[in-house]
C-alpha positions, -999 to +999 in steps of 0.1 A: +568-427-828+547-448-852+538-480-833+516-485-802+544-504-784+567-473-789+540-451-773+535-475-744+573-475-736+575-437-739+544-435-715+561-458-690+593-438-691+573-406-684+556-423-654+522-426-671+504-459-661+493-481-690+457-480-678+457-443-681+462-445-719+430-446-739+431-457-776+405-444-800+398-451-837+414-423-857+389-400-874+414-395-903+447-413-908+475-422-932+475-458-945+512-458-938+512-450-901+497-467-870+496-437-847+476-408-862+484-377-843+481-344-861+519-338-855+536-368-869+569-359-851+552-358-817+573-368-786+550-360-757+525-387-747+489-377-745+464-398-724+441-402-754+457-417-785+442-420-820+452-452-838+449-466-874+441-502-865+442-513-902+479-507-905+488-540-889+455-554-876+431-553-905+419-589-900+410-581-864+392-548-869+379-549-905+342-555-894+342-537-860+338-502-875+320-508-907+307-474-920+271-487-923+271-500-887+258-473-863+247-495-835+265-499-801+291-473-810+301-467-773+304-505-767+325-510-798+348-481-788+353-497-753+361-530-770+385-513-794+404-498-764+406-531-746+418-550-777+445-524-785+458-526-749+460-563-753+478-561-786+502-535-771+510-560-743+517-587-769+538-564-789+561-556-760+566-592-750+574-603-785+604-580-784+617-592-750+647-614-745+658-634-715+675-605-698+643-584-700+625-611-680+653-611-654+650-573-651+613-576-645+618-603-618+644-581-601+620-551-602+593-571-587+617-583-559+626-546-552+589-536-551+580-566-529+607-559-503+630-588-511+659-564-509+646-549-476+617-527-466+637-495-467+647-500-503+611-510-511+597-478-495+623-455-512+618-470-546+590-446-552+615-418-555+629-433-588+611-428-621+605-459-642+636-454-664+658-451-632+642-482-617+652-500-650+688-488-644+688-504-609+674-537-623+700-538-651+729-532-628+717-556-600+716-582-627+752-574-637+761-575-601+748-611-598+767-621-630+800-602-626+804-593-589+818-559-598+805-536-571+825-504-574+822-502-612+784-507-610+781-483-581+798-456-603+778-465-634+745-463-615+752-430-598+764-414-630+734-426-650+709-413-624+728-382-613+741-368-646+775-352-643+784-369-610+821-373-602+834-401-579+868-400-563+885-429-546+909-424-516+930-454-508+958-437-489+944-439-454+912-459-458+889-472-484+869-441-490+848-428-519+840-391-524+808-383-543+803-349-559+767-344-571+757-311-587+722-315-573+701-301-545+703-320-513+666-328-509+646-358-497+643-373-532+680-372-541+691-383-507+667-413-509+680-423-543+716-421-533+709-441-501+693-469-522+722-470-546+747-473-518+727-500-500+726-520-533+762-515-546+786-501-520+810-527-506+808-530-468+844-519-461+840-485-479+829-453-463+816-423-482+815-385-482+789-368-503+792-332-516+760-317-529+760-286-552+795-274-542+827-293-550+855-295-525+886-274-533+914-289-554+946-269-557+953-258-593+918-266-604+902-232-608+866-245-612+868-260-577+883-230-560+856-203-565+848-180-536+817-190-517+814-222-538+838-245-521+830-274-498+856-284-472+870-320-472 
């Protein structure tokens, strides 16, 4: 990461609110980098971030921290933090396209209960990157109407390694195998995904942790690790 907008996005993905980030003038910095961490290859977001404001914003900050000015240092630091937050906000919106705005509108609708109070209440179980997946696929649902494909895509992006089987012989049925613990968080996530993307005529069976047995598939026929269908 080198730019403040990259840091802001990484913080959001990690579930860190933007107002928890605190930007400080770097004590020492490279003239070729905006973020001035000691480890230039850092990936984890720290709440306090040192910034070289002269990398891109010299005209804004050139007089704020003049070396001969020792007055109101605390006030100037607070002002610096506020201005960097504002510049970060501008940075992120300059890189947005029309779809990004649609995604934000959809996320706001989810959070405000437009899709129902149950989905609104369970949205807290999704981390920000997973909420983004929901918004992207709801948008695609509006534009394509493809429910089954988007149901599969959403489950497999949120539950890595998930397998979905379709049974059309006797009824419209989907079988979900999720190699995850059956806990409140995972059940809530799956419930929201089904409410948003599952066609009404389909019924589902969910298998947590253990796969149901399939003849001639050794990995599904292990003793004490088989779920019955």
